[in-house]
VMD Tcl script that builds the backbone (N, CA, C; Angstrom):
set m [mol new atoms 561]
animate dup $m
set s [atomselect $m all]
$s set {name element resname resid chain x y z} {
  {N N MET 1 A 29.566 14.652 107.340}
  {CA C MET 1 A 28.301 14.081 106.951}
  {C C MET 1 A 28.115 12.745 107.687}
  {N N PRO 2 A 27.821 12.757 108.936}
  {CA C PRO 2 A 27.697 11.509 109.697}
  {C C PRO 2 A 26.568 10.601 109.220}
  {N N THR 3 A 25.581 11.149 108.519}
  {CA C THR 3 A 24.468 10.312 108.055}
  {C C THR 3 A 24.742 9.674 106.699}
  {N N LEU 4 A 25.851 10.008 106.081}
  {CA C LEU 4 A 26.185 9.441 104.766}
  {C C LEU 4 A 26.657 8.001 104.928}
  {N N ASP 5 A 25.966 7.082 104.284}
  {CA C ASP 5 A 26.327 5.666 104.344}
  {C C ASP 5 A 27.425 5.398 103.314}
  {N N LEU 6 A 28.654 5.285 103.752}
  {CA C LEU 6 A 29.779 5.097 102.834}
  {C C LEU 6 A 29.726 3.756 102.109}
  {N N ARG 7 A 28.956 2.800 102.612}
  {CA C ARG 7 A 28.815 1.523 101.916}
  {C C ARG 7 A 28.043 1.685 100.605}
  {N N ALA 8 A 27.271 2.757 100.481}
  {CA C ALA 8 A 26.489 3.014 99.275}
  {C C ALA 8 A 27.304 3.761 98.217}
  {N N VAL 9 A 28.503 4.220 98.575}
  {CA C VAL 9 A 29.344 4.970 97.638}
  {C C VAL 9 A 30.174 3.986 96.822}
  {N N ILE 10 A 30.051 4.062 95.506}
  {CA C ILE 10 A 30.830 3.191 94.633}
  {C C ILE 10 A 32.054 3.939 94.102}
  {N N THR 11 A 31.820 5.132 93.590}
  {CA C THR 11 A 32.894 5.942 93.035}
  {C C THR 11 A 32.709 7.372 93.509}
  {N N SER 12 A 33.799 8.035 93.855}
  {CA C SER 12 A 33.707 9.440 94.233}
  {C C SER 12 A 34.870 10.186 93.599}
  {N N PHE 13 A 34.696 11.491 93.434}
  {CA C PHE 13 A 35.702 12.299 92.759}
  {C C PHE 13 A 35.965 13.567 93.554}
  {N N ALA 14 A 37.147 14.105 93.399}
  {CA C ALA 14 A 37.490 15.403 93.962}
  {C C ALA 14 A 38.416 16.072 92.963}
  {N N GLY 15 A 38.345 17.359 92.878}
  {CA C GLY 15 A 39.232 18.038 91.941}
  {C C GLY 15 A 39.020 19.531 91.967}
  {N N LEU 16 A 39.841 20.211 91.208}
  {CA C LEU 16 A 39.764 21.655 91.098}
  {C C LEU 16 A 39.501 22.021 89.652}
  {N N ARG 17 A 38.765 23.071 89.459}
  {CA C ARG 17 A 38.524 23.575 88.116}
  {C C ARG 17 A 39.170 24.958 88.054}
  {N N SER 18 A 40.127 25.128 87.187}
  {CA C SER 18 A 40.820 26.411 87.130}
  {C C SER 18 A 39.878 27.494 86.630}
  {N N GLN 19 A 39.997 28.653 87.220}
  {CA C GLN 19 A 39.193 29.812 86.845}
  {C C GLN 19 A 40.148 30.924 86.419}
  {N N PRO 20 A 39.924 31.503 85.249}
  {CA C PRO 20 A 40.820 32.581 84.819}
  {C C PRO 20 A 40.596 33.845 85.641}
  {N N SER 21 A 41.649 34.632 85.807}
  {CA C SER 21 A 41.542 35.881 86.565}
  {C C SER 21 A 40.723 36.918 85.810}
  {N N THR 22 A 40.467 36.666 84.513}
  {CA C THR 22 A 39.697 37.609 83.696}
  {C C THR 22 A 38.206 37.564 84.014}
  {N N GLY 23 A 37.738 36.503 84.673}
  {CA C GLY 23 A 36.330 36.358 84.973}
  {C C GLY 23 A 35.516 35.841 83.799}
  {N N ASP 24 A 36.172 35.472 82.714}
  {CA C ASP 24 A 35.467 34.983 81.532}
  {C C ASP 24 A 36.325 33.927 80.845}
  {N N PHE 25 A 35.760 33.278 79.837}
  {CA C PHE 25 A 36.521 32.300 79.059}
  {C C PHE 25 A 37.710 32.989 78.395}
  {N N ILE 26 A 38.758 32.225 78.164}
  {CA C ILE 26 A 39.897 32.725 77.387}
  {C C ILE 26 A 39.835 32.039 76.034}
  {N N LEU 27 A 39.565 32.815 74.999}
  {CA C LEU 27 A 39.475 32.306 73.625}
  {C C LEU 27 A 40.268 33.254 72.744}
  {N N ARG 28 A 41.481 32.848 72.378}
  {CA C ARG 28 A 42.305 33.726 71.542}
  {C C ARG 28 A 43.389 32.930 70.841}
  {N N GLN 29 A 43.886 33.530 69.777}
  {CA C GLN 29 A 45.000 32.922 69.057}
  {C C GLN 29 A 46.256 33.038 69.901}
  {N N SER 30 A 47.126 32.075 69.749}
  {CA C SER 30 A 48.408 32.102 70.433}
  {C C SER 30 A 49.293 33.171 69.802}
  {N N ASP 31 A 50.040 33.888 70.630}
  {CA C ASP 31 A 50.993 34.870 70.101}
  {C C ASP 31 A 52.136 34.152 69.382}
  {N N ALA 32 A 52.508 32.973 69.879}
  {CA C ALA 32 A 53.644 32.235 69.321}
  {C C ALA 32 A 53.292 31.484 68.041}
  {N N ALA 33 A 52.070 31.025 67.919}
  {CA C ALA 33 A 51.653 30.238 66.748}
  {C C ALA 33 A 50.202 30.591 66.425}
  {N N PRO 34 A 49.977 31.456 65.433}
  {CA C PRO 34 A 48.627 31.934 65.143}
  {C C PRO 34 A 47.619 30.834 64.792}
  {N N ARG 35 A 48.093 29.677 64.350}
  {CA C ARG 35 A 47.157 28.594 64.041}
  {C C ARG 35 A 46.856 27.725 65.261}
  {N N MET 36 A 47.285 28.191 66.423}
  {CA C MET 36 A 46.939 27.527 67.673}
  {C C MET 36 A 46.028 28.472 68.445}
  {N N VAL 37 A 44.923 27.945 68.945}
  {CA C VAL 37 A 43.963 28.762 69.677}
  {C C VAL 37 A 43.935 28.308 71.129}
  {N N HIS 38 A 44.019 29.283 72.015}
  {CA C HIS 38 A 43.872 28.991 73.441}
  {C C HIS 38 A 42.384 29.026 73.777}
  {N N ALA 39 A 41.889 27.945 74.337}
  {CA C ALA 39 A 40.506 27.869 74.809}
  {C C ALA 39 A 40.595 27.369 76.241}
  {N N ALA 40 A 40.512 28.280 77.205}
  {CA C ALA 40 A 40.749 27.929 78.606}
  {C C ALA 40 A 39.708 28.585 79.499}
  {N N GLY 41 A 39.628 28.094 80.719}
  {CA C GLY 41 A 38.716 28.661 81.695}
  {C C GLY 41 A 37.255 28.459 81.342}
  {N N ILE 42 A 36.991 27.420 80.553}
  {CA C ILE 42 A 35.621 27.162 80.109}
  {C C ILE 42 A 34.975 26.238 81.131}
  {N N CYS 43 A 34.303 26.846 82.101}
  {CA C CYS 43 A 33.691 26.051 83.165}
  {C C CYS 43 A 32.233 25.757 82.834}
  {N N SER 44 A 31.407 25.587 83.811}
  {CA C SER 44 A 30.043 25.090 83.635}
  {C C SER 44 A 29.248 25.684 82.475}
  {N N PRO 45 A 29.199 27.000 82.266}
  {CA C PRO 45 A 28.414 27.480 81.124}
  {C C PRO 45 A 29.034 27.099 79.781}
  {N N GLY 46 A 30.225 26.543 79.814}
  {CA C GLY 46 A 30.890 26.139 78.576}
  {C C GLY 46 A 30.137 25.068 77.820}
  {N N LEU 47 A 29.381 24.227 78.531}
  {CA C LEU 47 A 28.628 23.177 77.854}
  {C C LEU 47 A 27.586 23.789 76.927}
  {N N THR 48 A 26.824 24.737 77.429}
  {CA C THR 48 A 25.810 25.365 76.576}
  {C C THR 48 A 26.436 26.327 75.582}
  {N N SER 49 A 27.641 26.790 75.871}
  {CA C SER 49 A 28.334 27.706 74.968}
  {C C SER 49 A 29.140 26.980 73.901}
  {N N ALA 50 A 29.261 25.659 74.013}
  {CA C ALA 50 A 30.152 24.896 73.132}
  {C C ALA 50 A 29.926 25.143 71.647}
  {N N PRO 51 A 28.689 25.145 71.139}
  {CA C PRO 51 A 28.523 25.396 69.697}
  {C C PRO 51 A 29.054 26.767 69.277}
  {N N ALA 52 A 28.768 27.796 70.073}
  {CA C ALA 52 A 29.253 29.138 69.740}
  {C C ALA 52 A 30.773 29.212 69.853}
  {N N ILE 53 A 31.338 28.558 70.865}
  {CA C ILE 53 A 32.796 28.535 71.022}
  {C C ILE 53 A 33.430 27.860 69.808}
  {N N ALA 54 A 32.866 26.747 69.360}
  {CA C ALA 54 A 33.400 26.026 68.193}
  {C C ALA 54 A 33.381 26.913 66.952}
  {N N GLU 55 A 32.282 27.617 66.735}
  {CA C GLU 55 A 32.205 28.509 65.573}
  {C C GLU 55 A 33.235 29.626 65.675}
  {N N TYR 56 A 33.408 30.183 66.870}
  {CA C TYR 56 A 34.369 31.264 67.056}
  {C C TYR 56 A 35.802 30.772 66.823}
  {N N VAL 57 A 36.144 29.615 67.384}
  {CA C VAL 57 A 37.482 29.049 67.195}
  {C C VAL 57 A 37.733 28.754 65.713}
  {N N ALA 58 A 36.721 28.205 65.027}
  {CA C ALA 58 A 36.862 27.944 63.591}
  {C C ALA 58 A 37.121 29.243 62.831}
  {N N SER 59 A 36.426 30.326 63.209}
  {CA C SER 59 A 36.654 31.605 62.511}
  {C C SER 59 A 38.059 32.135 62.779}
  {N N LEU 60 A 38.561 31.966 64.005}
  {CA C LEU 60 A 39.936 32.383 64.308}
  {C C LEU 60 A 40.948 31.605 63.459}
  {N N LEU 61 A 40.736 30.298 63.337}
  {CA C LEU 61 A 41.645 29.464 62.550}
  {C C LEU 61 A 41.583 29.832 61.067}
  {N N GLU 62 A 40.390 30.124 60.598}
  {CA C GLU 62 A 40.230 30.524 59.198}
  {C C GLU 62 A 40.936 31.861 58.941}
  {N N GLN 63 A 40.803 32.799 59.880}
  {CA C GLN 63 A 41.485 34.089 59.766}
  {C C GLN 63 A 43.000 33.919 59.775}
  {N N ALA 64 A 43.481 32.876 60.447}
  {CA C ALA 64 A 44.920 32.608 60.516}
  {C C ALA 64 A 45.422 31.905 59.256}
  {N N GLY 65 A 44.516 31.642 58.298}
  {CA C GLY 65 A 44.933 31.044 57.032}
  {C C GLY 65 A 44.757 29.547 56.935}
  {N N LEU 66 A 44.168 28.931 57.940}
  {CA C LEU 66 A 43.953 27.486 57.894}
  {C C LEU 66 A 42.748 27.200 57.000}
  {N N GLU 67 A 42.926 26.308 56.052}
  {CA C GLU 67 A 41.812 25.933 55.183}
  {C C GLU 67 A 40.917 24.942 55.915}
  {N N LEU 68 A 39.628 25.214 55.923}
  {CA C LEU 68 A 38.660 24.366 56.596}
  {C C LEU 68 A 37.594 23.940 55.600}
  {N N PRO 69 A 37.958 22.998 54.700}
  {CA C PRO 69 A 36.976 22.579 53.687}
  {C C PRO 69 A 35.849 21.766 54.313}
  {N N GLU 70 A 34.655 21.892 53.760}
  {CA C GLU 70 A 33.532 21.100 54.240}
  {C C GLU 70 A 33.724 19.646 53.838}
  {N N LYS 71 A 33.340 18.748 54.698}
  {CA C LYS 71 A 33.440 17.321 54.432}
  {C C LYS 71 A 32.247 16.930 53.562}
  {N N PRO 72 A 32.489 16.504 52.312}
  {CA C PRO 72 A 31.378 16.253 51.401}
  {C C PRO 72 A 30.425 15.139 51.844}
  {N N CYS 73 A 30.916 14.160 52.582}
  {CA C CYS 73 A 30.057 13.047 52.987}
  {C C CYS 73 A 29.456 13.236 54.379}
  {N N TYR 74 A 29.651 14.413 54.985}
  {CA C TYR 74 A 29.134 14.655 56.331}
  {C C TYR 74 A 27.609 14.644 56.328}
  {N N ASP 75 A 27.030 13.875 57.243}
  {CA C ASP 75 A 25.579 13.811 57.379}
  {C C ASP 75 A 25.231 14.205 58.813}
  {N N PRO 76 A 24.693 15.406 59.020}
  {CA C PRO 76 A 24.384 15.841 60.383}
  {C C PRO 76 A 23.156 15.156 60.975}
  {N N HIS 77 A 22.512 14.300 60.203}
  {CA C HIS 77 A 21.274 13.676 60.660}
  {C C HIS 77 A 21.397 12.167 60.813}
  {N N ARG 78 A 22.573 11.690 61.215}
  {CA C ARG 78 A 22.746 10.258 61.433}
  {C C ARG 78 A 21.831 9.828 62.577}
  {N N PRO 79 A 21.062 8.765 62.380}
  {CA C PRO 79 A 20.144 8.346 63.441}
  {C C PRO 79 A 20.912 7.891 64.687}
  {N N ALA 80 A 20.319 8.175 65.822}
  {CA C ALA 80 A 20.924 7.775 67.090}
  {C C ALA 80 A 20.875 6.257 67.230}
  {N N ILE 81 A 21.753 5.736 68.056}
  {CA C ILE 81 A 21.733 4.313 68.383}
  {C C ILE 81 A 20.478 4.061 69.224}
  {N N ARG 82 A 19.730 3.034 68.872}
  {CA C ARG 82 A 18.502 2.710 69.615}
  {C C ARG 82 A 18.841 2.374 71.056}
  {N N ARG 83 A 18.196 3.052 71.991}
  {CA C ARG 83 A 18.424 2.870 73.416}
  {C C ARG 83 A 17.469 1.835 73.994}
  {N N PHE 84 A 18.011 0.718 74.433}
  {CA C PHE 84 A 17.210 -0.346 75.041}
  {C C PHE 84 A 16.441 0.180 76.250}
  {N N ALA 85 A 17.093 1.025 77.042}
  {CA C ALA 85 A 16.473 1.558 78.261}
  {C C ALA 85 A 15.232 2.384 77.959}
  {N N GLU 86 A 15.125 2.919 76.755}
  {CA C GLU 86 A 13.982 3.770 76.399}
  {C C GLU 86 A 12.882 3.006 75.660}
  {N N MET 87 A 13.097 1.723 75.409}
  {CA C MET 87 A 12.095 0.916 74.702}
  {C C MET 87 A 11.027 0.412 75.670}
  {N N GLY 88 A 9.821 0.209 75.139}
  {CA C GLY 88 A 8.763 -0.426 75.917}
  {C C GLY 88 A 8.957 -1.939 75.903}
  {N N GLY 89 A 8.140 -2.650 76.656}
  {CA C GLY 89 A 8.272 -4.102 76.779}
  {C C GLY 89 A 8.202 -4.849 75.460}
  {N N ALA 90 A 7.196 -4.541 74.629}
  {CA C ALA 90 A 7.051 -5.225 73.337}
  {C C ALA 90 A 8.206 -4.870 72.409}
  {N N GLU 91 A 8.634 -3.620 72.459}
  {CA C GLU 91 A 9.748 -3.170 71.620}
  {C C GLU 91 A 11.045 -3.883 72.028}
  {N N ARG 92 A 11.255 -4.054 73.324}
  {CA C ARG 92 A 12.447 -4.768 73.812}
  {C C ARG 92 A 12.426 -6.217 73.342}
  {N N ALA 93 A 11.274 -6.860 73.468}
  {CA C ALA 93 A 11.154 -8.264 73.048}
  {C C ALA 93 A 11.461 -8.401 71.561}
  {N N GLU 94 A 10.959 -7.481 70.750}
  {CA C GLU 94 A 11.211 -7.517 69.308}
  {C C GLU 94 A 12.692 -7.265 69.008}
  {N N ALA 95 A 13.300 -6.319 69.719}
  {CA C ALA 95 A 14.725 -6.031 69.513}
  {C C ALA 95 A 15.566 -7.268 69.839}
  {N N ILE 96 A 15.241 -7.954 70.935}
  {CA C ILE 96 A 15.976 -9.160 71.332}
  {C C ILE 96 A 15.743 -10.281 70.326}
  {N N ARG 97 A 14.523 -10.385 69.811}
  {CA C ARG 97 A 14.234 -11.416 68.808}
  {C C ARG 97 A 15.086 -11.186 67.544}
  {N N ARG 98 A 15.203 -9.917 67.111}
  {CA C ARG 98 A 15.979 -9.608 65.909}
  {C C ARG 98 A 17.481 -9.688 66.161}
  {N N ASP 99 A 17.912 -9.326 67.370}
  {CA C ASP 99 A 19.346 -9.328 67.694}
  {C C ASP 99 A 19.489 -9.705 69.165}
  {N N PRO 100 A 19.864 -10.954 69.456}
  {CA C PRO 100 A 19.961 -11.420 70.847}
  {C C PRO 100 A 20.918 -10.601 71.723}
  {N N ARG 101 A 21.809 -9.836 71.100}
  {CA C ARG 101 A 22.732 -9.008 71.894}
  {C C ARG 101 A 21.985 -7.938 72.688}
  {N N TYR 102 A 20.753 -7.587 72.270}
  {CA C TYR 102 A 19.942 -6.650 73.058}
  {C C TYR 102 A 19.537 -7.276 74.386}
  {N N GLY 103 A 19.601 -8.568 74.508}
  {CA C GLY 103 A 19.245 -9.253 75.749}
  {C C GLY 103 A 20.396 -9.362 76.731}
  {N N ARG 104 A 21.580 -8.876 76.366}
  {CA C ARG 104 A 22.742 -8.935 77.253}
  {C C ARG 104 A 23.096 -7.521 77.716}
  {N N VAL 105 A 22.738 -7.211 78.949}
  {CA C VAL 105 A 23.027 -5.884 79.510}
  {C C VAL 105 A 24.480 -5.865 79.960}
  {N N ILE 106 A 25.238 -4.912 79.447}
  {CA C ILE 106 A 26.662 -4.774 79.776}
  {C C ILE 106 A 26.832 -3.733 80.884}
  {N N CYS 107 A 26.186 -2.595 80.745}
  {CA C CYS 107 A 26.244 -1.532 81.753}
  {C C CYS 107 A 24.942 -1.564 82.540}
  {N N ARG 108 A 25.026 -2.078 83.762}
  {CA C ARG 108 A 23.828 -2.222 84.585}
  {C C ARG 108 A 23.285 -0.878 85.049}
  {N N CYS 109 A 24.155 0.059 85.339}
  {CA C CYS 109 A 23.694 1.360 85.846}
  {C C CYS 109 A 22.829 2.095 84.828}
  {N N GLU 110 A 23.189 2.023 83.568}
  {CA C GLU 110 A 22.476 2.755 82.515}
  {C C GLU 110 A 21.637 1.844 81.614}
  {N N THR 111 A 21.627 0.544 81.883}
  {CA C THR 111 A 20.909 -0.462 81.090}
  {C C THR 111 A 21.323 -0.382 79.615}
  {N N ILE 112 A 22.625 -0.466 79.378}
  {CA C ILE 112 A 23.170 -0.433 78.021}
  {C C ILE 112 A 23.507 -1.868 77.625}
  {N N THR 113 A 23.052 -2.262 76.444}
  {CA C THR 113 A 23.216 -3.644 76.007}
  {C C THR 113 A 24.422 -3.823 75.100}
  {N N GLU 114 A 24.770 -5.087 74.908}
  {CA C GLU 114 A 25.860 -5.429 74.003}
  {C C GLU 114 A 25.574 -4.913 72.591}
  {N N ALA 115 A 24.321 -4.993 72.146}
  {CA C ALA 115 A 23.971 -4.533 70.793}
  {C C ALA 115 A 24.266 -3.052 70.624}
  {N N GLU 116 A 23.988 -2.248 71.638}
  {CA C GLU 116 A 24.245 -0.811 71.561}
  {C C GLU 116 A 25.747 -0.527 71.480}
  {N N ILE 117 A 26.527 -1.257 72.270}
  {CA C ILE 117 A 27.978 -1.048 72.274}
  {C C ILE 117 A 28.573 -1.494 70.946}
  {N N VAL 118 A 28.122 -2.636 70.419}
  {CA C VAL 118 A 28.599 -3.107 69.106}
  {C C VAL 118 A 28.310 -2.064 68.034}
  {N N GLU 119 A 27.119 -1.490 68.057}
  {CA C GLU 119 A 26.761 -0.456 67.076}
  {C C GLU 119 A 27.680 0.753 67.202}
  {N N ALA 120 A 27.997 1.154 68.421}
  {CA C ALA 120 A 28.907 2.283 68.634}
  {C C ALA 120 A 30.290 1.982 68.058}
  {N N VAL 121 A 30.780 0.769 68.286}
  {CA C VAL 121 A 32.103 0.385 67.767}
  {C C VAL 121 A 32.068 0.341 66.241}
  {N N ARG 122 A 31.009 -0.169 65.681}
  {CA C ARG 122 A 30.892 -0.224 64.217}
  {C C ARG 122 A 30.797 1.164 63.601}
  {N N ARG 123 A 30.374 2.144 64.391}
  {CA C ARG 123 A 30.324 3.531 63.927}
  {C C ARG 123 A 31.637 4.260 64.173}
  {N N GLY 124 A 32.620 3.577 64.756}
  {CA C GLY 124 A 33.940 4.185 64.905}
  {C C GLY 124 A 34.483 4.330 66.299}
  {N N ALA 125 A 33.736 3.985 67.332}
  {CA C ALA 125 A 34.228 4.108 68.708}
  {C C ALA 125 A 35.394 3.143 68.918}
  {N N ARG 126 A 36.504 3.647 69.459}
  {CA C ARG 126 A 37.683 2.814 69.688}
  {C C ARG 126 A 38.253 2.958 71.089}
  {N N SER 127 A 37.608 3.735 71.951}
  {CA C SER 127 A 38.064 3.930 73.327}
  {C C SER 127 A 36.844 3.850 74.248}
  {N N LEU 128 A 37.107 3.707 75.553}
  {CA C LEU 128 A 35.995 3.654 76.504}
  {C C LEU 128 A 35.175 4.941 76.450}
  {N N ASP 129 A 35.844 6.077 76.370}
  {CA C ASP 129 A 35.110 7.343 76.345}
  {C C ASP 129 A 34.305 7.524 75.064}
  {N N SER 130 A 34.820 7.032 73.938}
  {CA C SER 130 A 34.046 7.181 72.698}
  {C C SER 130 A 32.803 6.287 72.723}
  {N N VAL 131 A 32.892 5.126 73.363}
  {CA C VAL 131 A 31.694 4.293 73.550}
  {C C VAL 131 A 30.748 4.993 74.521}
  {N N LYS 132 A 31.300 5.567 75.581}
  {CA C LYS 132 A 30.493 6.272 76.584}
  {C C LYS 132 A 29.711 7.421 75.948}
  {N N ARG 133 A 30.372 8.206 75.091}
  {CA C ARG 133 A 29.681 9.342 74.456}
  {C C ARG 133 A 28.547 8.888 73.545}
  {N N ARG 134 A 28.696 7.729 72.916}
  {CA C ARG 134 A 27.676 7.252 71.982}
  {C C ARG 134 A 26.548 6.477 72.664}
  {N N THR 135 A 26.838 5.851 73.818}
  {CA C THR 135 A 25.846 4.950 74.414}
  {C C THR 135 A 25.475 5.256 75.865}
  {N N ARG 136 A 26.307 5.946 76.591}
  {CA C ARG 136 A 26.186 6.197 78.031}
  {C C ARG 136 A 26.761 5.054 78.875}
  {N N ALA 137 A 27.334 4.026 78.275}
  {CA C ALA 137 A 27.958 2.954 79.064}
  {C C ALA 137 A 29.116 3.556 79.862}
  {N N GLY 138 A 29.062 3.416 81.174}
  {CA C GLY 138 A 30.085 3.993 82.036}
  {C C GLY 138 A 29.688 5.334 82.626}
  {N N MET 139 A 28.480 5.812 82.348}
  {CA C MET 139 A 28.031 7.116 82.851}
  {C C MET 139 A 27.260 6.997 84.159}
  {N N GLY 140 A 26.969 5.805 84.582}
  {CA C GLY 140 A 26.110 5.614 85.749}
  {C C GLY 140 A 26.836 5.773 87.067}
  {N N ARG 141 A 26.181 5.269 88.082}
  {CA C ARG 141 A 26.633 5.418 89.455}
  {C C ARG 141 A 28.050 4.889 89.679}
  {N N CYS 142 A 28.401 3.796 89.025}
  {CA C CYS 142 A 29.730 3.203 89.266}
  {C C CYS 142 A 30.806 3.794 88.361}
  {N N GLN 143 A 30.422 4.674 87.425}
  {CA C GLN 143 A 31.361 5.336 86.530}
  {C C GLN 143 A 32.232 4.337 85.761}
  {N N GLY 144 A 31.632 3.242 85.336}
  {CA C GLY 144 A 32.343 2.260 84.529}
  {C C GLY 144 A 33.118 1.232 85.325}
  {N N GLY 145 A 33.005 1.283 86.637}
  {CA C GLY 145 A 33.743 0.348 87.475}
  {C C GLY 145 A 33.394 -1.104 87.207}
  {N N PHE 146 A 32.150 -1.368 86.831}
  {CA C PHE 146 A 31.731 -2.736 86.563}
  {C C PHE 146 A 31.764 -3.083 85.075}
  {N N CYS 147 A 31.376 -2.149 84.213}
  {CA C CYS 147 A 31.214 -2.493 82.793}
  {C C CYS 147 A 32.465 -2.264 81.936}
  {N N SER 148 A 33.422 -1.482 82.392}
  {CA C SER 148 A 34.589 -1.166 81.547}
  {C C SER 148 A 35.302 -2.395 80.990}
  {N N PRO 149 A 35.582 -3.421 81.797}
  {CA C PRO 149 A 36.258 -4.595 81.224}
  {C C PRO 149 A 35.441 -5.265 80.115}
  {N N ARG 150 A 34.135 -5.306 80.276}
  {CA C ARG 150 A 33.287 -5.935 79.247}
  {C C ARG 150 A 33.229 -5.075 77.996}
  {N N VAL 151 A 33.184 -3.745 78.164}
  {CA C VAL 151 A 33.203 -2.850 77.004}
  {C C VAL 151 A 34.521 -3.018 76.261}
  {N N MET 152 A 35.624 -3.122 77.001}
  {CA C MET 152 A 36.939 -3.327 76.378}
  {C C MET 152 A 36.947 -4.634 75.574}
  {N N GLU 153 A 36.396 -5.695 76.138}
  {CA C GLU 153 A 36.334 -6.974 75.426}
  {C C GLU 153 A 35.561 -6.844 74.116}
  {N N ILE 154 A 34.457 -6.113 74.136}
  {CA C ILE 154 A 33.651 -5.937 72.926}
  {C C ILE 154 A 34.428 -5.133 71.885}
  {N N ILE 155 A 35.108 -4.070 72.315}
  {CA C ILE 155 A 35.935 -3.281 71.381}
  {C C ILE 155 A 36.955 -4.187 70.714}
  {N N CYS 156 A 37.628 -5.005 71.503}
  {CA C CYS 156 A 38.663 -5.906 70.964}
  {C C CYS 156 A 38.069 -6.940 70.015}
  {N N ARG 157 A 36.992 -7.539 70.420}
  {CA C ARG 157 A 36.350 -8.572 69.591}
  {C C ARG 157 A 35.894 -7.986 68.252}
  {N N GLU 158 A 35.304 -6.800 68.268}
  {CA C GLU 158 A 34.740 -6.207 67.058}
  {C C GLU 158 A 35.793 -5.598 66.146}
  {N N THR 159 A 36.920 -5.171 66.698}
  {CA C THR 159 A 37.938 -4.483 65.886}
  {C C THR 159 A 39.185 -5.312 65.632}
  {N N GLY 160 A 39.405 -6.338 66.447}
  {CA C GLY 160 A 40.657 -7.085 66.362}
  {C C GLY 160 A 41.798 -6.383 67.098}
  {N N MET 161 A 41.494 -5.291 67.784}
  {CA C MET 161 A 42.499 -4.528 68.523}
  {C C MET 161 A 42.961 -5.336 69.737}
  {N N PRO 162 A 44.263 -5.380 70.012}
  {CA C PRO 162 A 44.728 -6.067 71.222}
  {C C PRO 162 A 44.233 -5.340 72.477}
  {N N MET 163 A 43.905 -6.086 73.511}
  {CA C MET 163 A 43.380 -5.518 74.755}
  {C C MET 163 A 44.313 -4.445 75.330}
  {N N LEU 164 A 45.623 -4.642 75.200}
  {CA C LEU 164 A 46.577 -3.678 75.753}
  {C C LEU 164 A 46.577 -2.346 75.010}
  {N N GLU 165 A 45.934 -2.284 73.846}
  {CA C GLU 165 A 45.892 -1.057 73.059}
  {C C GLU 165 A 44.631 -0.228 73.312}
  {N N VAL 166 A 43.650 -0.775 74.004}
  {CA C VAL 166 A 42.419 -0.038 74.281}
  {C C VAL 166 A 42.743 1.072 75.280}
  {N N THR 167 A 42.228 2.275 75.011}
  {CA C THR 167 A 42.497 3.422 75.870}
  {C C THR 167 A 41.218 3.944 76.507}
  {N N LYS 168 A 41.402 4.811 77.470}
  {CA C LYS 168 A 40.256 5.490 78.065}
  {C C LYS 168 A 39.736 6.545 77.091}
  {N N SER 169 A 40.645 7.372 76.560}
  {CA C SER 169 A 40.202 8.474 75.699}
  {C C SER 169 A 41.130 8.718 74.520}
  {N N GLY 170 A 41.840 7.689 74.070}
  {CA C GLY 170 A 42.757 7.849 72.937}
  {C C GLY 170 A 44.147 8.235 73.404}
  {N N GLY 171 A 45.038 8.430 72.440}
  {CA C GLY 171 A 46.410 8.840 72.765}
  {C C GLY 171 A 47.082 7.869 73.708}
  {N N GLY 172 A 47.704 8.391 74.745}
  {CA C GLY 172 A 48.445 7.561 75.685}
  {C C GLY 172 A 47.661 7.182 76.922}
  {N N SER 173 A 46.336 7.280 76.874}
  {CA C SER 173 A 45.534 6.992 78.072}
  {C C SER 173 A 45.233 5.502 78.201}
  {N N LYS 174 A 46.280 4.693 78.091}
  {CA C LYS 174 A 46.113 3.235 78.136}
  {C C LYS 174 A 45.614 2.797 79.500}
  {N N LEU 175 A 44.818 1.752 79.486}
  {CA C LEU 175 A 44.199 1.239 80.705}
  {C C LEU 175 A 44.960 0.072 81.307}
  {N N LEU 176 A 45.658 -0.674 80.478}
  {CA C LEU 176 A 46.376 -1.866 80.937}
  {C C LEU 176 A 47.857 -1.730 80.605}
  {N N ALA 177 A 48.705 -2.261 81.493}
  {CA C ALA 177 A 50.149 -2.191 81.279}
  {C C ALA 177 A 50.746 -3.533 80.882}
  {N N GLY 178 A 50.033 -4.606 81.077}
  {CA C GLY 178 A 50.544 -5.924 80.741}
  {C C GLY 178 A 49.655 -7.002 81.330}
  {N N LYS 179 A 50.082 -8.231 81.167}
  {CA C LYS 179 A 49.327 -9.368 81.679}
  {C C LYS 179 A 50.013 -9.883 82.933}
  {N N VAL 180 A 49.259 -10.023 84.002}
  {CA C VAL 180 A 49.809 -10.451 85.280}
  {C C VAL 180 A 50.486 -11.813 85.142}
  {N N LYS 181 A 49.862 -12.742 84.434}
  {CA C LYS 181 A 50.459 -14.069 84.268}
  {C C LYS 181 A 51.867 -13.986 83.670}
  {N N GLU 182 A 52.022 -13.134 82.634}
  {CA C GLU 182 A 53.328 -12.999 81.991}
  {C C GLU 182 A 54.344 -12.390 82.934}
  {N N VAL 183 A 53.922 -11.389 83.720}
  {CA C VAL 183 A 54.823 -10.737 84.659}
  {C C VAL 183 A 55.271 -11.728 85.718}
  {N N LEU 184 A 54.339 -12.526 86.236}
  {CA C LEU 184 A 54.682 -13.523 87.255}
  {C C LEU 184 A 55.584 -14.625 86.682}
  {N N ARG 185 A 55.292 -15.037 85.446}
  {CA C ARG 185 A 56.070 -16.095 84.816}
  {C C ARG 185 A 57.476 -15.609 84.491}
  {N N ASP 186 A 57.592 -14.379 83.909}
  {CA C ASP 186 A 58.882 -13.878 83.448}
  {C C ASP 186 A 59.647 -13.143 84.540}
  {N N GLY 187 A 58.957 -12.749 85.614}
  {CA C GLY 187 A 59.558 -11.894 86.635}
  {C C GLY 187 A 60.415 -12.624 87.565}
}
mol reanalyze $m
mol bondsrecalc $m
mol representation Tube
mol addrep $m
């Protein structure tokens, strides 16, 4: 691609998506552990198939004897976080007047404000990906290259979580290994 201006590229990705030899999704109980379900080979149509796949997997687990009680406090109609990017001029001014954090854009690519990220954290987001799913911060052209450190700071400030404990997607997906100053001082 000789006409591609590489100076305009911020983030790029390459990878492989495994395809099952069956030509279709693999959705079945494990032979070794019936309460474990294999869900593999779910490529592009998997996004639109996700609700049906979830129902099917739940039925397999129920058939295997797993109790799946309904959550009594579940509310499927929780209002979405107000999107600053979708507000008109007067609406933005009013939002900033009521909460100045709407005036601080954290994710420039998606125009996501501090107020939106704080709301996501208050609703339970504890990782970069959980904030991303609720707000779109990190979904833009730079893929979080610019806003991730600021999102991490907000998570820490709002939760009291140490910066070294913030993850990309939970579990062991830690983003930081230590503080450079400490390594240089103690090393």
